[in-house]
C-alpha positions as CSV (number, residue, x, y, z in Angstrom):
1,M,37.1,16.7,1.3
2,S,36.3,14.6,-1.7
3,R,33.4,11.8,-0.9
4,F,32.2,9.0,-3.2
5,F,31.1,5.6,-3.3
6,S,32.0,2.7,-5.0
7,H,30.4,-0.4,-6.4
8,T,31.9,-3.3,-8.8
9,Y,28.9,-5.6,-10.9
10,H,29.6,-8.3,-13.0
11,I,28.3,-8.1,-16.8
12,D,26.5,-12.2,-17.2
13,T,24.0,-13.2,-20.1
14,R,20.8,-11.0,-19.4
15,D,22.1,-8.0,-19.6
16,L,23.4,-8.9,-23.3
17,D,21.9,-7.4,-27.1
18,V,21.7,-9.5,-29.7
19,F,25.6,-7.7,-30.7
20,D,26.3,-9.3,-27.6
21,A,27.3,-5.8,-26.1
22,C,25.2,-4.6,-22.6
23,R,22.0,-3.3,-23.7
24,P,21.8,0.7,-23.3
25,S,18.8,-0.5,-20.9
26,A,21.4,-2.8,-18.6
27,V,23.8,0.4,-18.4
28,L,20.8,2.9,-16.6
29,G,20.0,-0.3,-14.3
30,Y,23.7,-0.5,-12.9
31,L,24.3,3.0,-12.7
32,Q,19.8,3.9,-11.7
33,D,21.2,1.4,-8.9
34,V,24.4,2.9,-7.6
35,A,23.1,5.9,-7.0
36,G,20.7,4.1,-4.5
37,L,23.2,2.8,-2.6
38,A,25.3,5.7,-2.8
39,S,22.7,8.1,-1.1
40,E,21.7,5.3,1.4
41,D,25.5,5.3,2.0
42,F,25.2,9.1,3.8
43,G,21.6,8.7,4.7
44,G,20.0,10.0,1.5
45,A,18.2,6.7,0.1
46,N,14.3,6.3,-1.1
47,P,13.3,4.7,2.1
48,Q,15.1,7.2,4.5
49,M,14.1,10.9,3.0
50,I,10.1,8.7,2.9
51,A,10.6,8.2,6.0
52,K,11.6,11.4,7.6
53,Y,10.4,13.6,5.2
54,R,7.7,12.2,2.7
55,H,10.1,13.1,-0.1
56,C,11.1,11.1,-2.7
57,W,13.6,11.7,-5.6
58,M,13.0,11.3,-9.0
59,L,15.1,11.2,-11.8
60,A,14.9,14.0,-14.4
61,R,17.7,13.7,-17.1
62,T,20.6,11.2,-17.4
63,Q,23.3,10.5,-20.0
64,F,26.0,7.8,-20.3
65,T,29.3,7.7,-23.1
66,L,31.1,4.8,-23.1
67,T,34.2,4.3,-25.5
68,R,33.9,0.4,-26.3
69,P,31.3,-2.2,-25.4
70,L,30.8,-3.6,-22.0
71,R,30.8,-8.0,-22.4
72,L,30.0,-10.4,-21.0
73,H,32.0,-11.1,-17.0
74,D,33.1,-7.9,-17.4
75,A,33.9,-6.2,-13.4
76,L,32.6,-2.9,-14.0
77,E,33.1,-0.6,-11.4
78,L,30.7,3.0,-11.2
79,K,32.5,5.2,-8.7
80,T,30.1,7.8,-8.5
81,W,29.6,11.6,-6.0
82,H,27.0,13.8,-6.3
83,R,27.7,17.6,-6.4
84,G,25.4,18.7,-3.6
85,G,24.3,22.3,-3.5
86,D,21.3,24.0,-2.7
87,S,19.0,24.3,-5.3
88,A,15.8,21.9,-6.5
89,V,18.9,20.1,-9.2
90,M,21.7,17.7,-7.6
91,Y,23.7,16.3,-9.9
92,R,25.6,12.8,-9.9
93,D,28.8,12.0,-11.6
94,T,29.7,8.3,-12.3
95,D,32.7,7.0,-13.3
96,L,32.8,3.5,-15.4
97,L,35.9,1.4,-15.5
98,V,36.9,-2.3,-16.0
99,D,40.2,-3.4,-15.0
100,G,40.8,-0.1,-13.3
101,K,40.9,1.1,-17.1
102,P,38.3,4.1,-17.5
103,V,35.6,3.1,-20.7
104,G,32.7,6.1,-20.3
105,E,31.6,8.3,-17.9
106,A,27.5,9.5,-17.0
107,L,25.7,11.9,-15.7
108,A,22.2,12.9,-13.8
109,S,19.8,15.2,-12.5
110,W,17.9,14.2,-9.0
111,V,15.3,16.0,-7.6
112,L,13.7,15.6,-4.2
113,A,9.5,15.7,-4.3
114,D,7.3,16.0,-2.0
115,L,5.0,12.9,-1.7
116,D,1.4,14.8,-1.0
117,T,1.7,17.9,-2.6
118,R,4.3,16.8,-5.9
119,A,6.1,20.2,-5.2
120,L,10.0,19.9,-5.5
121,S,12.4,21.1,-2.5
122,R,15.2,22.7,-2.4
123,M,18.7,20.2,-1.9
124,S,19.3,22.8,1.3
125,A,16.4,21.4,2.9
126,F,18.5,18.3,4.0
127,P,21.3,17.8,6.5
128,E,21.7,14.3,4.7
129,L,22.9,15.9,1.6
130,Q,25.5,18.4,3.0
131,G,29.1,17.9,3.6
132,T,28.6,14.4,1.5
133,D,29.8,15.7,-2.7
134,G,32.1,15.0,-4.2
135,G,34.0,17.7,-3.2
136,A,37.0,17.7,-5.4
137,L,35.8,15.6,-7.5
138,N,32.6,17.6,-9.0
139,R,32.1,18.3,-12.3
140,T,30.7,21.5,-14.3
141,T,28.9,19.7,-16.9
142,R,25.0,20.2,-16.8
143,L,22.1,18.2,-18.6
144,R,20.1,20.7,-21.0
145,P,16.8,20.1,-22.2
146,L,17.3,17.0,-24.6
147,R,15.3,19.4,-28.4
148,L,13.5,17.6,-31.4
149,P,13.1,18.6,-34.6
150,D,9.7,19.3,-36.0
151,G,8.5,16.2,-38.1
152,L,10.0,12.7,-36.2
153,P,7.4,10.2,-37.9
154,E,5.5,7.7,-35.8
155,V,6.8,4.2,-36.0
156,E,4.8,2.5,-32.9
157,R,2.4,3.6,-30.3
158,R,3.7,1.5,-26.6
159,T,1.0,0.4,-24.7
160,F,2.3,-0.5,-20.6
161,H,2.1,-3.4,-18.8
162,Y,3.1,-4.5,-15.5
163,S,6.4,-5.9,-16.6
164,D,7.4,-2.5,-17.4
165,L,6.5,-1.0,-13.7
166,D,8.6,-0.5,-10.9
167,V,8.1,-0.4,-6.7
168,N,6.6,3.1,-7.1
169,G,3.7,1.9,-9.6
170,H,5.4,3.9,-13.0
171,V,6.8,2.7,-15.9
172,N,10.8,2.1,-14.7
173,N,13.1,4.9,-16.0
174,T,15.3,2.5,-17.5
175,R,12.6,1.2,-19.6
176,Y,13.0,4.4,-22.0
177,A,15.9,3.4,-22.9
178,D,14.5,0.0,-24.5
179,L,11.5,2.2,-26.0
180,L,14.3,4.3,-27.6
181,C,16.4,1.6,-28.7
182,D,13.5,-0.3,-30.1
183,A,11.8,3.0,-32.1
184,L,14.8,3.1,-33.7
185,A,15.1,-0.9,-34.9
186,L,18.6,-1.0,-33.0
187,H,18.5,-4.8,-34.1
188,S,19.1,-3.8,-37.9
189,A,21.7,-1.7,-37.3
190,P,25.2,-2.4,-39.1
191,A,27.0,-5.0,-37.4
192,G,30.1,-3.9,-35.5
193,A,28.3,-1.1,-34.5
194,F,27.3,-0.2,-30.7
195,V,26.0,2.6,-28.9
196,T,28.7,5.1,-27.6
197,G,25.9,7.5,-25.8
198,L,22.4,7.7,-24.8
199,R,20.1,10.7,-23.0
200,L,17.4,10.4,-21.5
201,N,14.2,13.0,-20.3
202,Y,11.8,12.0,-18.7
203,L,9.0,15.0,-18.6
204,K,6.1,13.0,-16.8
205,E,5.7,9.2,-15.4
206,C,4.0,6.7,-17.1
207,H,1.6,3.9,-15.6
208,A,0.3,0.4,-17.0
209,G,-3.3,1.3,-19.7
210,E,-1.2,4.6,-21.4
211,V,-0.6,5.1,-24.6
212,L,2.9,5.8,-26.2
213,T,3.2,7.2,-29.9
214,L,6.8,6.9,-30.7
215,K,8.0,8.9,-32.7
216,A,11.4,8.4,-33.9
217,G,14.7,9.5,-37.0
218,W,18.3,9.5,-37.8
219,Q,20.8,12.9,-37.9
220,G,23.9,10.7,-39.0
221,E,24.9,8.6,-35.9
222,D,21.8,9.7,-34.2
223,G,19.0,8.5,-33.5
224,L,16.2,10.6,-32.2
225,V,12.7,9.5,-30.4
226,S,9.8,11.3,-28.5
227,G,7.4,9.8,-26.6
228,Q,3.5,11.7,-26.5
229,G,0.6,10.2,-24.8
230,E,-2.7,10.2,-25.4
231,N,-3.5,13.7,-24.9
232,G,-0.2,14.6,-27.8
233,E,1.6,15.6,-24.0
234,V,5.6,14.7,-24.5
235,R,6.7,12.4,-21.4
236,F,10.0,11.7,-22.9
237,T,12.7,12.5,-25.0
238,G,15.4,10.5,-26.0
239,A,18.9,10.9,-28.2
240,L,21.5,7.9,-29.0
241,T,24.9,7.6,-30.9
242,L,26.2,4.5,-32.4
243,S,29.4,4.2,-33.4
244,K,30.3,2.5,-36.8
245,T,32.3,-0.8,-35.6
246,F,32.7,-2.0,-32.8
247,P,36.0,-2.2,-30.7
């Protein structure tokens, strides 16, 4: 039996960018929120997993694609499900719909980490994840490491502050989409362009007071960004695809 969770969000003015489209970080915010609601629905959300197992969910990789920009007052329906399995990685698929019509897809890989040891656990260890997957809806796409070319130029050094943090005390997953767009100077993109796709690989958490060096460049319509800590360690990599025309 296929099991999925659906929730509808309404795009408002807080979500819009200078191109009158929903900014990528806001899209990620909705995807992250619906993942939490879906997990809560089968008893596997963070508060439940922490209380019962001392484990918490961590986002490892994520991507989305859009066929058109999301606009003010769009009723965005997110239909989501996880794929189950017994490995240390759980994949979650999400369909994005407006007025019942598909406008995009998203995929994320999540891991469950022991809060005391930071070790990852296999999904098969948690009864809540058994028999609650999407069944026939499950897809086969995987998220691979995002490997960027050498020699990307440094464009900015960013210090993290209170406004970057989430309830866990580290930089919120959605903020990296803002870093990506800022490093690529998306505000200067040609009129009529919009972000049709975004990928992020989260490699290590960042905290307030840390300084991240952003290196970025373009390869055709694809913008590439790497964020490095003060010791040169790569904390995240990201890529976005910019359309030529605004539908």
